[in-house]
C-alpha positions as a Markdown table, in Angstrom:
| # | Residue | x | y | z |
|---|---|---|---|---|
| 1 | Met | 109.9 | 127.5 | 70.2 |
| 2 | Glu | 108.1 | 124.4 | 71.4 |
| 3 | Ile | 108.8 | 123.1 | 75.0 |
| 4 | Ile | 109.4 | 119.4 | 74.9 |
| 5 | Asn | 109.0 | 118.6 | 78.6 |
| 6 | Asp | 106.5 | 120.9 | 80.2 |
| 7 | Ser | 105.7 | 119.5 | 83.7 |
| 8 | Asp | 102.2 | 121.1 | 83.6 |
| 9 | Lys | 101.1 | 118.9 | 80.7 |
| 10 | Lys | 100.1 | 115.4 | 81.2 |
| 11 | Ile | 101.0 | 112.7 | 78.7 |
| 12 | Glu | 97.9 | 111.5 | 76.8 |
| 13 | Leu | 97.9 | 107.8 | 76.2 |
| 14 | Ile | 95.5 | 105.7 | 74.3 |
| 15 | Tyr | 94.8 | 102.5 | 76.2 |
| 16 | Pro | 95.4 | 99.7 | 76.0 |
| 17 | Cys | 99.0 | 100.4 | 75.2 |
| 18 | Ser | 102.4 | 98.9 | 75.6 |
| 19 | Trp | 104.3 | 100.3 | 78.6 |
| 20 | Ser | 107.9 | 99.9 | 79.7 |
| 21 | Tyr | 109.3 | 100.0 | 83.2 |
| 22 | Lys | 113.0 | 99.9 | 84.1 |
| 23 | Ile | 113.5 | 97.9 | 87.2 |
| 24 | Ile | 116.6 | 98.0 | 89.4 |
| 25 | Gly | 117.5 | 95.5 | 92.0 |
| 26 | Cys | 120.3 | 93.4 | 93.4 |
| 27 | Glu | 119.7 | 90.1 | 91.5 |
| 28 | Glu | 118.0 | 89.2 | 88.2 |
| 29 | Glu | 116.3 | 86.2 | 89.8 |
| 30 | Ala | 114.9 | 88.3 | 92.7 |
| 31 | Ile | 113.5 | 90.9 | 90.2 |
| 32 | Glu | 111.8 | 88.1 | 88.2 |
| 33 | Val | 110.2 | 86.7 | 91.3 |
| 34 | Ala | 109.0 | 90.2 | 92.3 |
| 35 | Ile | 107.5 | 90.8 | 88.9 |
| 36 | Asn | 105.7 | 87.4 | 89.1 |
| 37 | Asp | 104.4 | 88.5 | 92.6 |
| 38 | Val | 103.0 | 91.7 | 91.1 |
| 39 | Ile | 101.7 | 90.8 | 87.7 |
| 40 | Asp | 101.2 | 87.1 | 88.0 |
| 41 | Ser | 100.8 | 85.4 | 84.6 |
| 42 | Arg | 100.3 | 88.5 | 82.4 |
| 43 | Glu | 102.1 | 88.3 | 79.1 |
| 44 | Arg | 105.3 | 90.5 | 79.2 |
| 45 | Ser | 108.8 | 90.9 | 78.0 |
| 46 | Leu | 111.6 | 91.0 | 80.5 |
| 47 | Thr | 115.1 | 91.7 | 79.3 |
| 48 | His | 118.4 | 92.4 | 80.9 |
| 49 | Ser | 119.5 | 96.1 | 80.6 |
| 50 | His | 122.6 | 96.8 | 82.6 |
| 51 | Asn | 124.8 | 95.8 | 85.5 |
| 52 | Ser | 126.3 | 98.5 | 87.7 |
| 53 | Lys | 130.0 | 99.0 | 87.5 |
| 54 | Gly | 130.7 | 97.3 | 90.8 |
| 55 | Gly | 128.1 | 94.5 | 90.1 |
| 56 | Lys | 126.0 | 95.4 | 93.1 |
| 57 | Tyr | 122.9 | 96.3 | 91.0 |
| 58 | Val | 121.2 | 95.0 | 87.9 |
| 59 | Ser | 118.6 | 96.8 | 85.8 |
| 60 | Met | 116.0 | 95.1 | 83.7 |
| 61 | Asn | 113.4 | 96.3 | 81.2 |
| 62 | Leu | 109.8 | 95.1 | 81.7 |
| 63 | Glu | 107.4 | 95.7 | 78.8 |
| 64 | Leu | 103.7 | 94.8 | 79.0 |
| 65 | Leu | 100.3 | 95.8 | 77.9 |
| 66 | Val | 98.6 | 98.1 | 80.3 |
| 67 | His | 94.8 | 98.5 | 80.1 |
| 68 | Asn | 94.3 | 102.0 | 81.6 |
| 69 | Glu | 96.1 | 104.6 | 83.8 |
| 70 | Asp | 95.0 | 102.9 | 87.0 |
| 71 | Asp | 96.5 | 99.6 | 85.8 |
| 72 | Arg | 99.8 | 101.3 | 84.8 |
| 73 | Asn | 100.1 | 103.2 | 88.1 |
| 74 | Phe | 99.1 | 100.1 | 90.2 |
| 75 | Ile | 101.9 | 98.1 | 88.6 |
| 76 | Tyr | 104.4 | 100.9 | 89.1 |
| 77 | Glu | 103.5 | 101.3 | 92.8 |
| 78 | Glu | 103.4 | 97.6 | 93.6 |
| 79 | Leu | 106.8 | 97.1 | 91.9 |
| 80 | Lys | 108.2 | 100.1 | 93.7 |
| 81 | Lys | 107.2 | 98.9 | 97.2 |
| 82 | His | 108.4 | 95.2 | 96.6 |
| 83 | Gln | 111.3 | 94.4 | 99.0 |
| 84 | Asp | 113.5 | 93.0 | 96.2 |
| 85 | Ile | 113.2 | 96.0 | 94.0 |
| 86 | Lys | 115.3 | 99.1 | 94.7 |
| 87 | Met | 113.9 | 101.5 | 92.1 |
| 88 | Val | 111.4 | 101.6 | 89.2 |
| 89 | Leu | 111.6 | 104.1 | 86.4 |
């Protein structure tokens, strides 16, 4: 039996590669501004994903080319700490 998600194993990626982040915030416009603050003019795809049942939160999918693990992790950390973003997955 093969274990699909073994936390001891690290995902091996070949860079550069396309990477997706799910970003959750209160407003689409604020999320867009936050993404521009973090990744500036890099080419990316940003699409609406979901609105929470009560309409308090919105999630969006961000897809872009990451050049290496440091680049991927930097973008994640910068998005995560931005004041207009509640969560990054």
